[in-house]
Each structure stands twice: as structure tokens, then as C-alpha cells.
N, C-alpha and C positions, 0 to 999 in steps of 0.2 A: 570346372567353370562355375562361376557364381549363379545363383539363382536370379533369373530376371523375371518379374511378375507383375509389371505395369507397362503402360504403353510408353512411359519415358525413359525405361531401361536402356533400349537401342541407342537413342540419340546421347544420353549422358555417357554411355560406354565408348560410343564411336568418338566423341569429343576428347575423352580421357586417352584413347588410343593414337589420336592424331598428335596431342600434345606430347604424350610420352614418347612417340616414335621420333619426333622432331628433337626432343630434347636428348634422348639417347644416341640419335645419329651424331649430333654435334658433340656431345660429350666424348664419344669415341674418335670422332673426326679431329677435334682440337688436341686432345690426348696424343694422338698419333703424330700429329704435325708438331706439336711440342717436343715430343721425345725425338723426332726426326731432326730438328733444329738444334737441340742440347747435343746430340752425338755429332752431327754433321759440322757445327760452327764452334765447338767448344775451343778453349784456349790453346791446346796442344796442338791442334790442326791449324788453327788461325792465330798465332802469336801476335799478330799486328792487325788491327780492325781496319777494315776498308771503309772508305767513305761512301756510305751508301745515300744516294739521292732518293727523294720522296717520289711516290708514284700517284698520280691523280686517279689512274684507273683502278688501282687497288683500293683506294680510298672509297670510291664510288660503289664498288662491288661489296665491301665490307659493311657499307652503310645501306644500300638497297636491298640487298638478300635478307638481313635480319629484319628489316621492316617489312617486307613481303611476307616473311614467316611469321611475324607476329600478327598480321592482318588476317593470316590464314587461320592461325589459332583463335584470333578474336571472332571471326566469322562463324567458326564451328562451335565455339562456347556460345555465342550469342543465339544460333540456331536452336541449341539445345536448351538454352535458359527461357528464351520468349515463351514458348508454350507452357512452361511451368507457371507462369503469372497470369495466364488467360484462361480463365474458369468457364466452362461451357454453361449456358442457361439451362436451368433445370436440375443441376447438380444436387446431391443430397448433401445437406449440410450438418456437421457434427462438430461440437465444440470440445476441444481437448483442453483440459486443465493440467497444468505442471506445478508440483509443489514438492517440497522435500519431505519424502523422495519417493513419489508415486505419480503415475500418470491416471487420469479418470477421464471418461468419454460422456457427454451428455447428448442424447438425442432429441430430435424435434418433439417427441411425445414425452419429454421430461425424464426419461429413465437415464439413470446414471450407470455406468459399467465400468469395471477396472480394466477391460480388453476392448479392443475395437473389433466390431463385425460389420462387414460390408457385402454387398452383391458384387458379383463378377460382371465385367462389361458395362458398369455404370459409374458415371463420374461423381466422385465424392470430394467435397470441399471440408477441410479441416481447420476451422477458427481456432487459433492458438492463444490461449491465456496462462499467463503465469500468476500464481497466488502468491509468490514470495520473492524468490532469486531468478537469476538467468538460468532458464533451461534450453535444451535443444532436442525436438522430437525427430528421430532418426529411424527411418524403414530401410534398412540396406537392400532388400530384395526388390524394393520399388525404386531405389536411388533417389530417395527424397529425404532432406534433411533442412530444417527451418528453426530458427531461434524463437524462444518464447520469452519475450522481454516483459518485465513489469510496466504496466501503464502504457504499452503499446500493442496496437493491433497488427496481428501477422496471421498468415494463412499458408496452407499448402493445399493442392489437390492432386488427384491421382485417378487413375481407371485400372482397376486390377485385371489382369489377364489370366490368371491362373489360380485355380482353387487350392485352399490349404491353409495352413497356419505359419505366419512369419513374424520375426522378432521385431520389437519396437525397443530402442535404446535412449537413453539420454546422452547426447554427445557434446555437452557442455558441463564441465566439472561445477557442481552445485553443492559441495558440502562432503561431510564425511562419509554418508552412504550413498554418494554418487553411483557407484557401480552396482548398487542394489534396485536402482530405478530402471525396473525392467517390466514390459508388458508385451502384448502380442496383437497383431491384426489376423481375423480368421475371414477368408473370402468363402463365400458361399454361393451356389447357383440361386436364381431368382426365386424358386420354391422353397429352398432351405432357408433363405433369407427371410422370406414371408412368414414361414413357420415360426422363426426366432422371434420376429416381430411379435407374432400373436400370443407367443408364451408369456405368462405371467412372470414377473420379476422375482426370484427367489429372495431378494434381498428384502422385500417387503413383509416378509415372515420374521425377520429378525427384529430383536429389540431395537427401536429407533435409536438409542444411544450408541449401540454397536455400529448400525448403519453410518451415523456420523462419524463415528471413529474411523471407520473404513474409507469414507468418503473424503476425509481430511487427512489422512496418510498418518494418522496419530499412532498406529499399531507398527509403523515403522520403527519407532523409537521407543515404545512402550509396549512391553509383553503382557500377556494374560494369564501366563503359567508360573510367574514368579522369576522368571530368568532376567538377567540384566542385560539391558542393551544400551542405548545411549542416555535414556532416562529410566526413572524408577518403574518398576513393573506395576500394573493396575491390580494384580491380584493381592487381596487382603490389605490395600493400602489404605482404604476408607476407615476412618477412626484411629489410625495408627499414629503414634508419636513420633516425630522426627525432629532432627537438629538441621536447621535451615540457617543459610547466611543471607544476612540483609545488610547490604552497604557495608561489607566487610565484618559486620557483627554476628556473632552466633547466637541462636536463640532456639528454645523448644516450642513446637507448635504441634497442634493435633490436625490431621488431615480431614476437613470437614467441607461442607459445601462452600462456605465463603473462601476457603483456601482452593479449592479446585478452580472457582470461578476466576479468582485473582490471578492464579497460574496461567489459565488460558488467555486471559486479557494482558497480564503484565508477566510473561514467563521469566524473566530475569529479577523480578523484585525479591522472590524468597526461594532461592535454589537449595534444594536438599543436600546436605554435605556429601561430598564425594563424587558430585557431577558437576560437568563444566557449564558454565554461563555462556549464553550468547548462541547456542546452538538451535534454539527454538525461536520461532517468530511469533508476534502477537496475532491472535485470531479475534480479537475484539471486533474488527470490521467483517469479520466473516461469519462467527456464530453469534445467535441472538441468545438472550438470557434464557428463553425456554428451551432451546438447542442445548445450552450448557447445562440445564437442568436435567435434560434426557440423558446426557452423557454421565452426568453424576449419579443418576439412578441406576444406569448400568453398571457402573464401576462399584456400587454398593452390592450387587449381586455376586461380585468375584471375590468370595469368601476365601 
């Protein structure tokens, strides 16, 4: 039995069972009838075909019955869907950001986290924002899935009914590391949630450049230990001489402040030889010059 941890789980599951049950019934029924007719009326048993007249009664039945069944499926589907779009007043609002390849969550007090923490028994509205391409926030235990479309406002809401930690996945293929786009939602009792809110975020103790790298999913593609992922590692890269490809022409450059800034704003302008173009989107509208400077300062520390 799958984990059911939200008030919507029962309605979504029941709709699925109704639709699946009707589909399986007719799959088996139609297959049996088809096999019966193939055996009973094959050419060896009936070498001469009979002149079969039409039947208005049968035509009415096979039109009316499927129509009624479709309406039954629509009813249960609608009854399960309608509450998903009706958010109760006073719901806790959290903004979820999706980007290649990471989820992050911003709370009303401005704190930004890599995973979602919510109180049990309280409605929570998640405003969905994509920073680059199409993503889909999927919480299997809550039976919740909604697309995060660039430039479009969307949301989902839920009320958790069980304490614990539950997976969050991206259910829309969004690039090479789509399968690595994982997070979680932790459901706490009211006291535990209030305690979590009261604790200072440990992220504030980090270098501001590292904080920005985490917030913008840069470490998904760029390592800090010298290992190769999708993009060059940050370790020891500052001041290093590299061969880059610019409009099909190779040239030698030094990785300095100007190059890092240009690569963040125009990631396909000067790509280090051996790495693919087109995998990184521009962060010119996301990061300010001051923030880029903070990222550069942090990269300098990775000797």
C-alpha cells in the first residue's frame, strides 16, 4: 500500500480505482467477447456468411452505456480535482522555485531552503515559479503534481495528515540531470514546526558566494572538489589558463573576474573546450553584479 499523507490522497486514489476498474472490466469483457466471436463464427464453421440485419436496440445500448460510464468517470475525476484548486483562507504560503536542476523554497520571512518543512494539519499553498525551463513539482505521498511553467503563475496546496519525511521529484523532463532534481518535504507537529521557524538558518553562516551558488543550483553542474560533472569544476579554476570556443574559433584565455561575469550572463559565449554548449541558461536577469562579485570571491577561495 502506498503512503497516503494528505487530505487529497483518498479522493485521488478513489478516482483512480474507479477509472482503472471500469477500464479493466471492459478490457477483459471485450477480449472475451472478441475471442468468442472469432471461434464461434470463423470461416470453417460458417463458410457462407449470413445476411445480418442491423439492430437499433444494440446501437442504443453501446452508445448509452459508454456515455454513462464516461460521465461517471468525469464525475469522480471532477470531485477529486475541484478541491485541489480551492485554497482555504489563511493558508501558509511558500514559493517553490524550480531550475536546472534543483528545487528551493522561500518562506514568508525570506528564508530560503533546499527542502520543504510544513506543519501537520495546516493548509499550505505552494506558489510555483520556474527560473528556466518547464519543471513539475511532484509529491507522490500527497498525490500532488503541478507544472512549473516559465512566465506563468501556478500553484498547488495541500494539508499534511502524517508526520515524517516524503520525497519531492521533478515529473517533467528538464534536461540532462533531470533525475537528480530531488528534494523532500518534512511534516512536523506544531511545536516542532515553530521550533524550526525559530532556529537561525545555518546558511547565513556560509560565504555569501557559496549561498548564491546553492540557491541557483550552480553546484549541480560545477563541483568544488575538482571532479568533472557537466561544467568545469570551480576548484582551482580562478587564474587558470583555458582554451575556449568562441563562435567556432578556439582561443586561449585566463579565468578572471571578467570571464566569470561574462559566463554567468552569456554562458554560451566562451565555452571551455571539451564541454557542451547550450546546457546553461543566462543568469543576467537573476544575479546582480554585486552577487556575481560574491560568487567570484568564493571561487577564488577554492585553491
